[in-house]
N, C-alpha and C positions, 0 to 999 in steps of 0.2 A: 029159314031156308037153308037147305044143305049146300055146302060148297064142294064141287067136284074136286077129286085129287089133282094136284099140280100137273102130273103127267097127262091126265085126261084133258085138262084145259089147254095144255101145250099142243096135244094132238088135234084138238077141235079148232083152236084159234090160229095156230101156226102151220102145222104140218098140212092139214086139209086145205087151207087157203093157198099154201105154196104150190100144192099139186094143181089146184085150179088155175091159179093165175099164171103158172109156168106154161100150162097148155095154151093159154091165151097168147102169151109171149111168142110161143113157137109158130103161131099162125099170122104174125105181122106181115103185112103185104110188101115185104122187101125181099127181093129174090135171094139174096145171100142168107138172110135170116131163115127163110122158109126152108131152103135146102139144108142149111146147118141144123135147124131144129129137127129135121127128119132124120139126119144121119147121126147126131150126137147120142140119142138113146141107144142106137146100135153100137156105136163105139163104147158107151158106158157098159153095156152088157158084155162086150168082148173083153173089157178090162177086168170086170168082176170075175167072169169065168176064167180068164187067163191066169189071174193071180191065184185062184183056188186050185187051178192045175199046176201051179208051180212055175209058170211062164215068166220070163223076164220081159220088161217094158219094150224092148226091141221087137221081140217075137210077137207080143200083143199088137203093136202098132202095124207091123207087117202083115199079120193075120187078118186084121180088119180090112186093110187095102186089098188084099187077095180075095176076101170073101164078099165084100160089098162094093168095092170101087176099083175093080181090076183094070178098067179102061184108063184110068187116071195116069198121066205121066208124073215124073218126079216133082216137077215144078207145081203141078195141080195139086199134088198130095200136100206139099209144104203149104200151099195157100189154104187148104181146108184145115190143116193144123192150126194155122194162125186164126181162122175163123172160129175154130173150136175154143181157142184160148179167149177171144173176145166175147163169144157167147157165154162161156162160163162165168166170166168176170161180171156179166150183167145178171146171171142167175144168183150170184152171190148178193149183189145189190138188192134184188127182189127179196131174197130171204132175210136180209138185214131189215129191210123196210117192213116186212110182214111181222118180224119179231118185235121191232119197235112199236108197231101199231097195237100189238096184242099185249104190251108189257104190263099194263095195269090189270089185265085179266089173268095173265099167267102168274104174276106176283101179286100177293095180297097187300094192298096199299095201306090197310089198316091193321095188318097182322103184327107178329112178333118183330121187334126192332124198330118199329115205326113210332113217331111221337104220340100218336093217339093211344097206342097200346101202352106206351111208357106212362102216360098220364093216367090212364085207366087203372094200370096195376098199382101205381104210387098211391092213387086216391083210395083203392080198396084196402091196401095194406097200411093206410095211415101214414104214408111216407111222402106226402106232396111237398112239405116244407124241406124235407131232405133233397128232394129232386130239384126244388128251386135253388137251394144253396149250391148244389153240384153245378147247375147250369150257369150260376153266377161267376164260376171261375173256370169252367171248362171251355176249350176251343177246338174247333176243327179247321185246319188249313189245307186245302188242296192246291197244289201248285202245277199250273199247266206248263209243260215243257215242250220244246220244239224237236225232241228226239224223233228221228225219222222212222216211225213205225206205222204211219197212216199213208196208204197208197192211194186213196181217193182224191183226186183234184177238187177244187172248190165247186166246180160246176156239177160234178157227180154228187157231192154232199148235198147240194141244193136240190137235186132230183130225188135223192133218198128222203129228204124232209118232206117234200111235196107228195112223194108217193106214199109215205107213211100216213099223211093226212088223208089222202084219197082212199086208202085201204080202210082207214078207220071209219070213213063215211060210206064205204062200199059204193063209191062214185065210179062205175065202170068206164063211163066215157073219158073221164079224166085220167084214169089208170091207163087206158089204151093210148092216150096222147103221151103220157110220161114214158110208157114203153117205147113208143116210136122215137121220143126224144133220146131216151137211153141208148137206143140202137144206133143213134147217129152221133152221140157225144164221145169224143176220144178220152181214154183213160190215161194214155201215156204223156208224160211231160217231156217235151223236147229240150228243155233246159232246166237247170236247177233253180229251185226258188231261192230268193234272197232272204235273209233273216227277217227283213220287213215284211216280205210276203207270208212268212210263216206266222209272224205276229198277227197280220191281218186275218188269217185263216182262224186262228184261235180266238181272236176278239169277236168273231161271228158267234161263238159259243157264249161269250160273255153277254153280248147283246140279245141273243135269241133264246138262250137257256137260263144261264146262271142269274141274270138280273131278276128273272121271274121267280126261279125256284128259291133262291136265297131269300128273296123278299118274302115269299109265302111262308117259308119255314120260320123265318124271324117273327113274322106277323102272328103265326100261330102260337109261338112261345110267349110273345108279348101279350097277346089277347086271351089265350085259353089257359096258360100255366101261371103266369103272373097276375094279368088282369087288374093292374093297379095304376095304369096310365103312366108309369114311370119308365125312364130309359134304362134298359139292362145290358148286360154283357153282350157284345156282338159275337155270338157263339160261333159263327161261321165266317171265315173270310178266305180270300183267294190271292195266290201268288202267281207270278208270271215270269217265265224264263226267256222267251224269244226276244231277241234285242239286247238282253243283259247277259246271257250265257255265252261267254267267249272262250271257254275251255275247249281247246282244240278246233276253234272255229275262227279262222283268220278273217272271215267276212263280216264279223260283228265289230263295227267301229263305234267310237264314242258318239258320232253323229247318228248312227242307228239307234243306240239306246235312247237318246233324247227325242228322236223322231217317233219311236214307239211310245214314250211317255206321253208325248202330246196327242198321239192318236187315242191312247187310253182315256185321256181326259176329255177330248172332244166327243168320244163315243158315250161316255157316261152323262155328259151334259145334254146330249141329244135325247138320251133316255128320260132324264128329268124333264126336259122340254116336252116330250110326247106324253108323259103322264100328266103334266099340268094342262096340256092342250085338251086331253081327254076329260079331266076334272073340271075344267072351265065350263063345260056344257051343264054341269050339275050345280056348281057354286055360282048361281046367278043372283045372289042376294046383294042388297045394297051394302056398300062399304067392304064387300068381299070380292066381287067380280073384277073390279078394276085393279085391285091389288094382284090378283092371279094373273090377269092379262099383262100386267107390267112385269111380273117375275118370268112369265112365259117368254115375253119379248126379249128380256136381258138374256135368259139362258140360250135362246135360239141364236142370238147374235154373237154371244160368247163362244158357243160351240163351233161357229163359222171362224171367228177371229179371236184367238186367245190373247191378243193385245187390245181387245175391246175396252175402251176408256171407261165405260160406265158398269163394267163387270163388278159382281159382288163376290165376296170370299165365301168359302164353304160355311164358316160360322155365321156369317150374315144371312146366308140362304136358310139355314136351319132356324135361326131366330125369327125371320120373316114368316116362315111356314108355322112355327109355333104360335106366333102372334095372330096369324090368320085362323088357326085352329081355335085359339081362345075366344075369338070373335064369333066363330061359328057355334061354339058351345054356349057362350053367354047370351047371344041374341038371335040365334037361328035354330034352337032346339036340336043342336048336334046332328043336323042333317049331313050326311055323306062324311061324317067325322072319320069313320073307318078308312075310307079311301084316302083322306088327307093323312091319316096316320101311316098308312102304307107307304106313301111318298117320303115322309119323315123318316121312317125306318130304313128305307133304301139309301138315303142320304147318309144316315148313320153307318150303315154297312160299307157303302162304297166311297163315300166322300167325293173328292175331285180326282181320285186316282183310279178308280174302277178295280184295279188290282195292284198289289205290291210287286214292283219290278225288282227281282233279285239279280245281283251281279255275280258272276263265278269266273274264277280263273285258276289255273294250276299253280301250285306252290313253287314248281320249278321255274315257271315264267316269272313269278314274283321275285324269287331269289336272283335271277339274272338281271331283271330291271333294277332291283334295289342295290345290287352290287354296282351297277353303272352309276346310279344316282350318288352312292357313297363315294365312289372314286372321284366323281366331279366335286363333291363338297370338300373332300380332303384336298384335292388339287388346288381348289380356290381358297384354301386356308381356313375353312369353317372349323371353329373351335370345338363343336359338338362331337366331332368324330376324330379320334387319334389316328395318326398315320398307320399305326399297326393294327387298326381295327379288324382286319380280316384274319389276323393271326391270333386274336383273342378267343377264349373259350366261349361256348354258347351262353353260359351264365353271364359272363362279362358283357357280351354283345346285347343280351336282353336288357341288362341294367342300363346301358347307354341308350337303347331304343326307347326305354321308358321315359326319357327325360328330353325328348327332342322337340317339344312343342314350341320353343322359342325360335327354331330354325324354319326357314321357308325355302321352297325349291322353285326356281324359274324354269318351267316346262320348256320354253322356247329354245333353250340352249341344246336340247337333245335331238339329234338328227335320226337316230334309230327309230324306225316306225313302231316296233313293239314296245319300246320304252315310252315314246311320246303318247301312244294310244292308251297304255296302261294308266299313265299319269293323268291324261285328259279325262279318262273315264271317272276318276275320282272327283274331278271338278264338275263332271256332268251329274254325278250323284247329288251334289249340293244344289245344282241348278234345278233338278227335278223336285228336290224337297221344297224349294221355294215356289215351284210351279204347281205341284200336285199335293203338297203337304208332305210332312216328314215320312208318313207311311208310303208315299209314292215310291221311294227306294231307299230302304234302310237296312238292307242286309247284304253283306258281301261274303260269298262262300268260297273257301280255299280248298279246291279238290287236291287229292293226293297229299293231304296234310299229314305230316309224319312227326313234327316236333313243335315245342312251344315257340321256338325261333321263327317258324313259319308264320304263326299267328302274330307275333310281335313285329315282324317286318311289315306285314300289311297295316297293323295297328299304327306303326310309326309313319308309313307312307300316307295314310289317310289324314293324319294330323299335319304332316309337313306340307302336303299339296293344298288342302282345303279347309280342314276342320279345326286346326289349332287345338284349343283347350275345350271345345264344345263338340265332341265327337257323337253325333246323333246317328251312328250306324252300328249294327251288330255285326262282329266278326265272328263268322261261322266256320269252324273246322269241319271238313268232311274226311272221315276215316273210312277207308275202303278195303284194303287188303287184310288178310288174317293177321299179319304182323302188326300193322297199324291199329287194328282194333284191340290187340292185346296191350299195346303201348298207350293207348288213349287215356286211361285214367291217370297215369303218371304225367302226361303232357298237360291235362287239365289241372292237376295239382300245382304244377309249376306256375300256371297262370293265375290260379286262385290265390297263391302266396305272394304274388307280385303286387306290391301296394298300389302302383299306378294303375295296373289292369283291374284290380279289385275295385278301386275308386270308380272306374269307368263302369263296371257291372252294377254298382250301387245306383249310379245315375239311370241305368237301364232297367231298374226295378229288381235288381238281383236275379236276373234271369240270363241263362247262357244257352242260346241255341246250339245244338250239336247235330251235324248231319252224318248219317251212316249209309254207306252204298251197298245195296243188296246186289245190284247188277255185277259190279266188278268184284264184289266179295264172292259171289258164286263162281264167276269166271276163274277166280284165283284159288278158291278153296273147295269148291264143289258144294252141292246143294245142302246137305246136313250141317257141315262145318260152318258155312257162311251164315245160316240162320242162327245156329246155336252161338256162334262167335259174337254175332251182333246182339243176341239176347244177354249173354254174359257181359259183354261190354256195356251195355245199357244198365245192368245191375250194379256193376263196379262204378260207372260214371254217376249213377244216382246216388250211391253211398258216398262218393267222393264229394259230389256237389252239396249234398245235405250236410256233410261234415262242416262245410264252410258257409252254411246258410244260403246257398245258391240253388235255385230251381233249374234243373236241366230240362230243356225244351228239346225233345228229340224229333228230328226231321228225317224221315226215311225216304231214301232215293230208290223208289220202286219202279219196276216196269210192269208190263201187262201179264206176262206168264209167271208161274211159279218159279221158273228158272231165274227170273229176275226180281223176285220178291213179291210177285203179284199173287193171283189166285184169289181165294176168298179172304180179302183183307180185313173185313169187319170181324170174322172169326179170330184172326190173328190178334187184333187190338183187344178183343174181349178176353183173351187167354193169358195176358202177360203177368198178372198176379201183382202183389203189393211191394215187391222189391224193385219195381221199375216205375220211374216218375211218369204219371199219367194225366198231368194237368191239361196237356194238349195232344191231339193227334195231328201230325203234319206228314204229308206224303206227296210225292210227285205222281202226276197223272199224265200219261202221254199216249200218242198214237191212237190205236183202236180203243184203248181204255177210255179215252175221251168220248169217242163216238158211241161205244157199246154201253158203258156205265153211266154216261152223263150227256148223251146226245139228244135226249128228248126231255121234256118237262117231267114226265112220269119217271123215267129211269133215273134222272138227276135227283129228283126229290127222294125217291126210295132209297138210293145209295148214300146220299148225304144223311138222311135219317138213320140209316143203318150204322154209319160211322159215328154218329153222335151217340147212339144207344150202346155202341161197343165200348166206348169209354165208361159209360154209366154202369154197364154190365160188369166190366173189369173191376170197378170200384166196389160193387155190391158183392161180387164173387171173389174179391181179392185173396182172402185167406184160403179159400177153396182151391184157387189156382196156384197156390204156393207149392213149389216142388219139394219133395222130401229129400233128405240127404241121400238116401238109398237110390232113389229115382235119378238124383243128379249124377251119381257115379256112373249109372247106366248110360244116361244121355251123353255124358262126357266121353265114355268109351266108344259109343256108337259113332259120335261125331269124328273122333280121332281115327277110328278104323276107316270110316268113309273118307276122310281127308287124305289118308296115306294111299288108299285105293285110287282115289282121283288124281293125286300127285304122280303116282306110278303111270297111270293112263296117259296124263299130260306129257310125261317125259319119254313116252313111247317114241321110237324113231319115226314111226308112220303118222303121228298125230298132226303135225303141221302139213306134211304132203297130202294126207287124206282130206283135209279141209280145203286145201288149195286146189286139189285136182278132181276130187270126187264130190264136192259140195258146190253150193251156189255162192260161196263167200265172195269171190272177186267180182260177181255180178252186181252186188248191192250198189257199188259206186255208180253203175251205169243206169240206175233206175230214176235218178233226178228226183227223189222224193224228199230229200232234205238238203239244207245249205251247207252242212258240216261234212268234211271229208270223212270217209268210212274208216280210215286208220289214222294213227297219230303221227306217223312219220312219212316221209316222201320216198323212203327206200323201196326198191324193187322187191327186195327179199322180205318175205313174210316173217315177222318175228312176233311171238306170242304176246308180248307186252304191249306191242303196238295195236293189237286188235281191240276194237271197241266192242262193248258187251252186246249191242243191239245186232250187228251183223254176225257176231259169234253165236249168239243164241238162235238168231233167226236161220242161220245156215243149217243148224241141227234140226231146226223145225221143218225146213223145206225137205230135208232127207227123211222126215217122219221118224226120226230117231230120238230127239228131244233129250240128248245126253245130260245137259246141265240140270235138268229137273228131276233126275233119279240116280245118276251114276254114283256108285259107292254105297247107296242106301241098302241094296240086297246083300252085298258082301258083309256090311256091318251086322246086319241081322243074322246072316248065316253063321257068323262066328258063334252067336249065342246058341243057335240051333245045333251046330256041331258039338258044342260043349254041354248040351242037354240043359241049357239055362234060358231056353226061349221064354219061359214063364216071367222072367225078369223084364223082357221087352213088353210082354203083354201087360204086366203090372204097370209099367211106364205108360203104356197106350191108355190103359183105363183110368190112370190117376192124373195124367197131365193133358189138359185141353190144348196146350201149346204144341206138344208132340203130335197129338192127334191131328191138329190142323195142318201141321207140316206134312204129314203122310197123306192126308186127304188131298192136299194140293199136288203132292207128287203123283198121286193116282190120276190126276188130271193130265199130267204130262205123259204118263203111260197110255192113257186112253187115246191120246192124239198120236201115238206111235203106230206105224204100220210097216213092220220089217219085210213083209212080203214084196213091198216096192223095191227094196234094194238087195234082196236075197241073192241076186246074181253076182254081187260083189264078193260073196263068200267063196266063190271059185277063182277069184282073181288072184293071179300069181304074186302080185306085189301087195295087195291090200286084204287078201281073204282072211289072214290070221287076225288083223286088226278089227274087221268087221265082226268077226265071231266073238271077240272080246266084248264088244258092245252088246251084241245079241245075247250072249250068256248073262251078262249083268241084268239086262232087261227081263230075261226069263227068271232069273233068281229074285229080282226085286218084285216082279208081279206075283210070283208064287208065294213069296213070304208075306206080302201085304195082304193077299186073300186069306192066307192062313191066320195072320194076325187079327184081321177084322172080322173073320167069319163070313165074309161075302162070297158068293159064287161068282160074281163078275166085279170089275172095277166100277167105282162110283155107283154102287148099288143103292147107296143112301141118297143119291141125287138123280133120280130117274129122268126128271125134266131136263136138267143140265146135261146129263148123258145123252138123251134124245136129240137135243140141239147139236151136240158135238157130232153125233152119228150122221145127221142130215147134212151138216156142213162138210164133213169128210167125204161123204158120198158125192156131193156136188163136185168137189174138186179131184176126185179120183182120176178122171180122164186127164185133168191138167197136170197132176203129179206124173202120170204115166208119160205124157208128152215131154215134161221136163227131163225126166230120166232118160228117155229115148234120145233127146237132143244132147244131153251130157255125154252119153256113150258114144254118140256120133262124133262129137268134138274130140273125145280121147282117141278114136280110131283115126281121125283125120290128122291129128297132131303127131301120131306114130308113123304115119306114111312117109315114104322116102321123099315124095314131092307133095307139099301141102297145097291143097286146094283152098286158097284164101277166101274165095267167094262163098264156097260151101261153109267154111268156118264162120264167116260173118252171119250167114243165115241162121245156123244153129245156135250161135251165141245170142242172136236176137230172140230167138224162141225161148231160150232159158231166161233171158232178162224179162221178157213179156209175161212168162209164166209165173214170175215171182209175185206179181200184183194180186191175182185172184186167190193164190194159196195163202198169202198172209191175211188178206181181207177176210177170208172165210174163217180163219182161226180166231179172229178178233182179239184174243189175248195171248197170242203165241210169239209176239216179237217186240 
């Protein structure tokens, strides 16, 4: 049977259905919806024609009201704009649900990059044993973070899930009910979520998606690739940041961390209980049924009360399940043994932890806390620290920190909240390990890590406060800025040559996790340099680690869009070559990336399998992906030129004022989508270093300029064109899958740009020149990318992905227009001699409300 091209499948199962269901949504029997549904297409048409004619958003909005709604007063006009915003938000939800429902049709679930395809290829090429050996040591870890890029409240996520199911089943009656529910369900959060709220939201995905898909993938590997009944490597596992990530989030307390860990444990125990409850109906055999009922009862009571006296340990649970399985095999003809194996496999994957709770804090906070602790110990006459400790060199301080395990710290003497909470968190890590097992919380990440001393300060604190000589925690430095990435190999060599730290690594299996930050790297160094800087850092860190017989485990802090390390991540991991350690793929998943790539069973399974296969593909193609010396020179030069271009752009006098006054940057804090503050300091003055990557990238996305995803790329390539050496860039593109992947992801950023929206800024006395700098770089980058690839249009090689972007951008075009109209009104009102505060509040509310639909529509743009 022939398979239709992917674009055809998209048009048939997504686009056509959207048009049909959107017309049904327009006819809902609510007065406001019906009127809005009639007027919105007219406004949409006015926007399209207006931008084609070169009109600005203010002219477009005013033209619409003059032509179609001339009788409306100003208040009524504003009310209609708010209704347009609400309506478009719900159109985006509808499109999300339809895409989710069609996922398994649009994407070939047995195609390239899936486990079935991998197994088939390995068998036909006689490499099945090679595949088994690789899977025995390879791991994929996705880490769910609470970074605020998901604008849907939990109630709306629930509607999307139910709507997806109803669309899959073509259940028109249920679809209409859900449309009605959607029309009456608020999207806006009136107060910020707590870190615990964020944890609960993501635990929903653990319970409803990952528990199922992780289990099915592992079951497939166990049953179809190994098929020997033995326990094998838990190839996929999950990390968790909500409740443990305290970097810049003063609302994450030690009590929060412990509360989240307990919630994780209760959640996974309930899942085991439900599995056993379902299985009990099948295992009705003598000697088996009563044992299953007993286990089911214990797990039910344990999930409610973690202090339940008759509770069993994780090891005891597995042993009892294995014993029951043996009985079924020996005495009951192995009836339903596969279902029993599935539960055993899930306990093997998730234990009593469900996910590993990571702890993260900034090195500057650690330094401040540690200084306070040292001062106290010196003051009380502790012999471990000399009085002149702070005057010693870094090397001398590290030597002292290596030998502190005999000293202990009394937390109760510290009154400062940051000091007390930081030290209590270390105690909580140990408590979680006792509660959920060592893997419940065994990684502590140091953001903004710059030196070996940063690592050793935390290393010493962990020992002083709770762990003494038995440190069961990995200390994970996070290198983010371009300078820190360059210094990272030297930092790690200092640690590897420290006898005490080296002994710690030997206890941890001679593995050193190292985190690398794409988001802040891009904000700091621009798109090309951030990615190339991380690539080179990984190469040097791999070489350095192997020199000391240490396996570097790279953990990538990625966001959704290319500007924050996102895009087609499996292509990235399959392109790294043999010079970068590839035993594990670890990456953060956040915001819309959770819901778009892992929000349903189909999308979760497909994308997890793609990540697994990317590691295998890199191992197979390793030497092919190795960059030649000649290509490296070109890549280096492109990155350096791009970096300088971006640095010059960042240092432009209008850079910060433009973001502050012409973008939506300052409105992110008002959306109440995340518990964390939107910038690092409380200062009223906007300083670049204080900016968080998410609102920074998101603001460029709202402007439809997407600067961090391309700026400097065009100028770097133009240098070669001007010197008649463009063939060198072409050679690099043809030879290097890594470079090719970078540019394809950058094309996505360009595809989501729409400069007609802000063209009016080019005439602005203050910001016109600055806008033109951005637009010129966009035109240069687009022209040279098309020249390099031979494409007639961007993303020509991904027609279905391009079509999805076009539909989403079309849906939010009126929303973007309204947002720019409101921003322009705000600028005019602020320049007025007498400010109309009421009007200012109204237009600021319009801007804030318009953020939601724009971000949700982009799915991977913030």
